[in-house]
LODREN-605774 format. One record per residue (C-alpha): residue number from 1; residue in one letter; x, y, z. Coordinates in pm, 1 decimal, m for minus. Each point is the difference from the previous one (the first is absolute). Last residue first. Layout:
BEGIN
{NUM, "A", {X, Y, Z}}
...
***
This chain:
BEGIN
{170, "G", {2040.8, m76.0, 2457.3}}
{169, "S", {m312.9, 218.9, m1.4}}
{168, "E", {32.3, 108.2, m363.1}}
{167, "A", {98.3, m349.5, m118.5}}
{166, "A", {m303.3, m153.5, 175.2}}
{165, "M", {m228.7, 258.8, m161.4}}
{164, "E", {138.5, m77.0, m346.5}}
{163, "Q", {m35.9, m372.4, 53.1}}
{162, "G", {m365.4, 50.4, 99.4}}
{161, "L", {m51.9, 222.7, m303.3}}
{160, "E", {108.4, m277.0, m234.3}}
{159, "D", {m187.4, m269.1, 189.6}}
{158, "P", {m319.1, 205.9, 15.9}}
{157, "R", {m23.4, 33.9, m376.5}}
{156, "L", {m364.9, 49.1, m95.7}}
{155, "V", {m139.7, 114.7, 335.7}}
{154, "H", {297.1, 207.5, 118.0}}
{153, "G", {45.6, 143.3, m349.1}}
{152, "L", {m371.1, 81.9, m15.2}}
{151, "R", {25.5, 200.1, 322.0}}
{150, "D", {309.0, 181.9, m134.5}}
{149, "L", {m180.5, 63.1, m329.7}}
{148, "V", {m296.3, 159.3, 179.0}}
{147, "G", {210.9, 210.6, 236.7}}
{146, "N", {247.5, 127.8, m259.7}}
{145, "V", {m274.7, 78.8, m251.2}}
{144, "L", {m200.2, 183.5, 268.5}}
{143, "R", {306.9, 194.1, 108.0}}
{142, "S", {58.3, 97.8, m364.4}}
{141, "E", {m360.5, 117.4, m27.1}}
{140, "P", {37.7, 243.6, 290.5}}
{139, "G", {55.0, 302.7, m221.5}}
{138, "D", {235.0, 107.3, m280.4}}
{137, "F", {m112.2, m261.8, m252.1}}
{136, "F", {122.5, m135.0, m335.5}}
{135, "A", {374.4, m24.2, 58.9}}
{134, "K", {m49.9, m89.9, 367.4}}
{133, "A", {m227.6, m288.3, m102.7}}
{132, "L", {264.4, m120.0, m244.8}}
{131, "D", {264.4, 11.4, 274.2}}
{130, "L", {m226.3, m207.8, 226.6}}
{129, "Y", {m46.1, m242.1, m288.9}}
{128, "E", {375.4, m50.7, m28.0}}
{127, "N", {49.1, m11.7, 377.2}}
{126, "I", {m264.6, m270.9, 46.3}}
{125, "A", {140.5, m211.8, m283.0}}
{124, "V", {357.1, 33.0, 130.6}}
{123, "R", {m110.3, m78.4, 355.8}}
{122, "V", {m176.8, m318.2, m112.9}}
{121, "P", {298.5, m127.0, m199.8}}
{120, "V", {m67.9, m43.4, m373.9}}
{119, "D", {66.3, m357.4, m117.6}}
{118, "S", {m314.4, m101.1, 192.8}}
{117, "R", {m199.5, 174.7, m270.4}}
{116, "E", {m356.2, m125.9, 24.4}}
{115, "A", {m167.5, 117.9, 321.3}}
{114, "L", {227.5, 293.0, 89.8}}
{113, "E", {17.9, 109.2, m362.6}}
{112, "F", {m377.5, m23.0, m37.8}}
{111, "A", {m56.2, 197.3, 320.0}}
{110, "G", {230.5, 274.1, m126.9}}
{109, "A", {m177.0, 12.7, m337.0}}
{108, "R", {m340.7, 12.7, 168.2}}
{107, "L", {112.5, 262.4, 251.7}}
{106, "I", {146.8, 227.3, m266.9}}
{105, "Q", {m307.7, m52.8, m219.6}}
{104, "R", {m239.6, 90.0, 280.7}}
{103, "L", {205.7, 312.5, 80.1}}
{102, "I", {m28.6, 104.3, m364.8}}
{101, "A", {m381.3, m33.2, 12.3}}
{100, "D", {m34.5, 184.8, 333.8}}
{99, "L", {m135.7, m235.2, 265.5}}
{98, "R", {m372.6, m35.2, 73.6}}
{97, "A", {m30.8, m312.8, m217.0}}
{96, "V", {264.7, m175.5, 211.3}}
{95, "S", {m207.1, 63.3, 310.6}}
{94, "W", {77.2, 212.6, 302.3}}
{93, "D", {m181.2, 24.0, 337.7}}
{92, "T", {110.2, m349.0, 104.1}}
{91, "T", {368.3, 84.4, m22.6}}
{90, "L", {175.9, m142.4, m303.7}}
{89, "A", {195.3, m328.6, 3.8}}
{88, "A", {m306.8, m218.4, m63.0}}
{87, "A", {m102.1, 231.7, m283.8}}
{86, "I", {344.4, m42.1, m159.1}}
{85, "M", {m26.0, m378.9, 8.5}}
{84, "E", {m353.8, 11.3, m141.5}}
{83, "D", {111.3, 242.0, m272.7}}
{82, "L", {282.4, m236.7, m92.3}}
{81, "E", {m248.0, m287.9, m35.2}}
{80, "P", {m233.7, 206.0, m219.1}}
{79, "R", {294.5, 131.2, m208.7}}
{78, "R", {172.7, m333.9, m62.9}}
{77, "R", {m1.0, m5.7, m380.2}}
{76, "S", {48.2, 374.3, m45.0}}
{75, "V", {263.7, 17.2, 273.6}}
{74, "G", {194.8, m284.1, m157.6}}
{73, "W", {m28.4, 132.2, m355.0}}
{72, "V", {120.6, 347.7, 102.8}}
{71, "I", {273.9, m131.9, 229.7}}
{70, "T", {130.7, m259.2, m245.2}}
{69, "S", {m8.1, 249.9, m287.0}}
{68, "F", {214.1, 251.5, 190.6}}
{67, "F", {246.7, m270.7, 107.0}}
{66, "D", {29.6, m114.7, m361.5}}
{65, "G", {43.4, 356.6, m123.1}}
{64, "D", {279.1, 88.6, 243.8}}
{63, "A", {m7.9, 375.8, m48.1}}
{62, "E", {219.3, 229.0, m208.7}}
{61, "G", {m70.6, 353.7, 113.7}}
{60, "Y", {m298.6, 204.1, m114.1}}
{59, "R", {98.7, 331.3, m155.0}}
{58, "D", {m262.5, 268.1, 51.8}}
{57, "G", {m71.1, 241.7, m287.7}}
{56, "D", {m355.7, m123.9, m51.6}}
{55, "L", {126.3, m359.0, m21.5}}
{54, "E", {360.6, m102.7, m54.2}}
{53, "Q", {66.4, m372.3, 5.4}}
{52, "G", {163.5, m252.4, 235.6}}
{51, "L", {m337.9, m124.0, 119.5}}
{50, "R", {m263.7, 204.0, m178.5}}
{49, "H", {m77.9, m86.1, m362.3}}
{48, "T", {68.0, m366.5, m70.0}}
{47, "L", {9.7, m161.4, 344.5}}
{46, "F", {m264.0, 236.5, 137.2}}
{45, "E", {m235.2, m44.6, m295.3}}
{44, "A", {45.3, m379.5, m0.5}}
{43, "I", {m78.7, m18.3, 371.3}}
{42, "V", {m305.6, 222.9, m47.2}}
{41, "T", {m137.3, m212.6, m283.4}}
{40, "E", {66.1, m328.3, 183.0}}
{39, "V", {m184.2, 126.5, 308.0}}
{38, "P", {m314.4, 98.7, m190.6}}
{37, "T", {m98.9, 368.4, 32.3}}
{36, "A", {m257.8, 59.3, 273.6}}
{35, "S", {100.4, 368.5, m4.2}}
{34, "I", {30.9, 71.8, 371.6}}
{33, "E", {116.1, m343.5, 111.7}}
{32, "I", {228.1, m83.9, m291.7}}
{31, "Q", {161.6, 345.1, 11.2}}
{30, "Y", {68.6, m32.1, 372.5}}
{29, "L", {145.9, m346.4, m54.4}}
{28, "A", {225.8, 143.2, m270.7}}
{27, "Q", {116.5, 282.7, 227.3}}
{26, "V", {72.0, m241.4, 286.2}}
{25, "A", {180.2, m233.9, m240.1}}
{24, "G", {207.0, 284.0, m146.1}}
{23, "L", {116.7, 102.5, 346.8}}
{22, "R", {78.6, m361.6, 85.8}}
{21, "A", {191.5, m47.7, m325.9}}
{20, "L", {193.1, 320.5, 69.7}}
{19, "R", {100.2, m137.1, 340.0}}
{18, "R", {94.0, m327.0, m168.3}}
{17, "R", {225.6, 176.3, m251.2}}
{16, "G", {174.5, 212.2, 260.9}}
{15, "P", {m72.9, 368.2, 68.7}}
{14, "R", {224.5, 266.6, m150.0}}
{13, "A", {m74.5, 291.6, 238.9}}
{12, "A", {m373.1, 12.9, 58.5}}
{11, "S", {m251.0, 187.0, m214.6}}
{10, "P", {m320.2, 138.8, 150.6}}
{9, "P", {m300.2, m227.6, m33.2}}
{8, "T", {m187.3, m47.0, m328.5}}
{7, "P", {m375.0, m31.7, 13.4}}
{6, "A", {m149.4, m270.0, m218.5}}
{5, "A", {m150.3, 111.9, m328.1}}
{4, "G", {m307.5, m180.1, m129.5}}
{3, "A", {m267.8, 221.9, 153.1}}
{2, "S", {180.5, 318.7, m102.7}}
{1, "M", {159.5, 219.4, 264.6}}
***
């Protein structure tokens, strides 16, 4: 794999526009981190040449470009703060820097959505990033994503998850 090319997970059956935006955002964030390419350059490249386009024989579905851009810009701007939140949700023997690069981007994007996108229900955000983790990894990484984002959901949006728990027990 070249230094500027983000890994591509296996294809899913006709994912929605926001799901494709999340996938693109994780790939763009990966590219930004490993290549140190400016955020605006990577966003423009993805919007023009990847999202909804054919690349190396793979057809990328039509993604929500605004949602994609919001995630990439938001994570890029808030990365230190997001990393602190993620670190607080990890066990003491793990650090954000120790995580696989794609796993870091999945957690950062998920944490950003939980912190900034109250229009997206907590469980929807967690499930979307859990599905992304499963697309990229076969091992325990998806459990880590589920656990970290669930902890962050309880911290960032306790009222939403509190209502959900009350509905489940009632």
